[in-house]
C-alpha positions, 0 to 999 in steps of 0.5 A: 499500499505504501508503495502505491502511495509513494508512486501516486505521490510521485505522479502527482508531482510530476504532474504538477511539475508539468511533466508527462505521466499517467494519472495516479490511479495507474499503479505499479502494475502499468511501470513499463507498460505507458508511452508519453506521446512525443508529439502535439496535436492543433486542430486547423479550420478549412481554409476554402470549399474547393467544390460541393455537389449540391443538386443546384443547392438543394443537397448542401446548406450553410456550407459556408458555417464549415469555415468558420473557427469551432470549438470541437464541442458539440452542442444541441443549441441553435448554433450555425451548422450545415446541413447535407442531404440525399435523396434516392438518387442524389447524395451531397458530397463537399471537398475541403481544403485546408491549405497546407499539407498536413499530418494527421486526421479529421474531426467532425462534430456533429449536430444531429441526423434525419434517424437516430443510427449512425450515417454511412459516409466516404472520407478521403484525404489527398495530397492533392484535388485529383487524389482526393477525388481517386479510388484506391486501388492496393493490388497492382501499382501499376494501375494508376490509383491511389493505394492506402496500404501504407496510411488509410486515405478511403474511408468509408464508416459511421459517424454518430448522429451528435458527439464529435468523432475522429477519424484518419492519420495519413498525409493530406491537405483535401478531404472529400466527404460523401454521403452514402445512404438514400433519403437521410440528412446530416447537421454537421457543426465543424470539420477540422484537420487534425495536425500532428506535429512536434511543437518545436521552435525554428531555431534557424532561419534565412531571409534575403531580398529574394522572397521565391529562396525565403519560400523554398527555404521555409517549405523544405523545412516545413517538409521534413517537420512533418516527417518528424513523428515517432521516429523520422520518416521520409513521407507522411503518406508513404513511406512511412518508414526510417529508411537511412539514405532518405534521413540524410538531406533530412537529417541536415535541415534538421541541423540547420532548422531544429537543432539538436532533436531526439527524433535523430538519435532514436531513429538511429539507434531503432535502425541499428536494432533492425538492421544488425551487421553483418546485414545492411541498413533496410537491405541496402549496402548503400544506405548503410554508407549514408549511416556513416556520413549521418553519424559524421554530421549529427556529431560535427554539429551537435557534438554529442560523443556519448551517442557516438560512443553508444555506436562506436561497436557497430561503426568500426565493424562496419567499417571492417565489413565494408573494407573486407569486400573491397579489393587491393586493385579497387574492385569491391563486392558490397552487395549486388543491388546498387542503389543511388535514387529512383531516376538514376536507376536506368544508368546502371554504370553510373550508379556504380561510378557513384556508388564508388563514390559514395563509399569513398565519402563515407569511408572519409567521414568514417577515418575522422569519426575513429579519431574522435572515438581513438580508433586509430587501427578503424580509422586506419582501415577505413583510409586503406579502403579508400586508397583501394577504392581510388585505385580503380576509376568508373565514369560517370556516365553522363549521370549527374547523381554520379558526378555529384557523389564523385565530386564529394567524394574527392574522387572528381575535380568538382569543376570538372563534373559540374562543367561535364554533367552536373550543371549542363542542362540546368534543373534538367535531369535534377532528383529531388533526393539527389538535387542536395548533392548536385547542388553541393557539387555546384558549391565546391565548384563555385557555381553558386550563381547557377546553383541559385537559378536552379532552386529558384527554377526546380524546387520553385516549380513545385511550389508554382504548382500549389505545394506547400511541401515538396516531393518524392520526385519531380520533373520540369516537364511535367508542368507543362500544360499541367492543372495545379494539384489544389484546382479540379482536374481540367479537361485537355490539361494534365494532372500534375499528380495523376499523370506523373511518377514511376517506379514505386510511385506511379500517379497518385501513390506519389508522396508529395511530401518527402523528406528527401526533398528539402536539400535547398534548406541546409544548402542555403544556410551552408553556403548563402549565410556561409555556415561551414563547422570546423570543431564539432558540436560548433565550437568553431565555424567558418563564416563565408557568405556566397550571395551570388546574385543576392542583395542580401542575406540573413538569418539564423544557424542553431549551435549547442550554444545558442543561435549564430546571428547573421546578416550579409549585405552586398556593397555596391563594389560587389564586396559583402559586408558581415554582421555576425553575433555568435553566443558564448562559446562559438569561436567564429572564422571568418 
């Protein structure tokens, strides 16, 4: 009895202190069996009615009520409500736009119906207007219909006559509601989206005289923010999983926008549990290479030596596993499956070249990490692997992904990589995932104006089509004679969502919120604001701005010691005046 009272007192004290914990009635038998939700919730009122079928005004009355802020409380008072009707031949239907891509579900607050039984409705969630009007098909990806095998987006269900109900857990911006019963009506007080997200500050920021770049930076940050769920996902509609390769641009964005966040170490821990050695991360050797690059980047940004040491054995053994598969002549047999990103897949020779560039990059970062871990033998082994790989050269085969990785890995001169392939045709043959590394190669080559132009055109091209988050894949050619994602499909025009996509993401299966597409957010902070980490944990940073064609740029950069405040202004003679305010503990090198 004393133990129960003590536990209750502790729980009550925790609640009083504002920390998470179950109510006191949950005794010792629940110890270790409860888990706090790391996410918060916010209710969002629709921004507009995209379309409705109202039978000439007969089937829907007072639809504008749904655009008014609510309180989530059902009532029996004469508060304004929307009424939706059906007859034997016609049924009411409405599409609501919540204005931004969201992760979560829907709350419906009811106000009565034509009978006391629950009412049958169909609820469809969509990342585009086209998707919210589509039907699901889960047997064959190539059929061109939206699938709900990762998260249900097409739900037929009963809703209560009064009271409220919550529906769904997916990525969406639009919701369509259809009545399914004949000769029936429902009365709706509110329909609100439920945003499920981490309530964390945007410690990093970026602003310039170019509002398009400002919006791109913020859109990339928000894209990753939505994917910071219980773990770090690459997509909120699909895939809702931890993919190590996909994580690298996301981790870069998190470090530049949010600073240290537990979602990253927790996801890395989970990945090591799910894919113990000698297996590869996610079953792909390239993703184990990305694991090493992520560990390096995370340690340089945040200096968490305890976390790095926690992964010591995995890192050291992974190095041994990789190098053991590299022959003296530079040939290697890491894995028969070679994957960089989906658009590069048909170019197998180019993929091979990029894969080897990634190996050199990953082993170089691993060797540096082993220095911090006081593992000189493992560091030497990583360097041996690099020496072997450099004995054999494989050409990029005109693949931008390959040339970018070769430039970053030091296998190819960045200027040569950009002149031969990366910068050729501007944003043509860019990809949302590897576009980040193409931009990095251009920065290494000093092509900042070219990179800024591509960011504006390629990632800005998604904004022009109505995007509020960046997509799994994109090609500028898709935009020719295409309707925006926030418009009803137009006869004679392409549907930017339903008519494109390939591989595992054809048509509406295509994710319109994919964290690997956020690269420009990190890139603008790294290269325009010009912040380069010199010592782990941001103890020393070098700041060298590259404004390109910008007149000014300013922002903040999160470090473990606080935010660095930065403003760069271009003078009439082309020189740049920099104002930098760094927190105590951060040494700034100019």
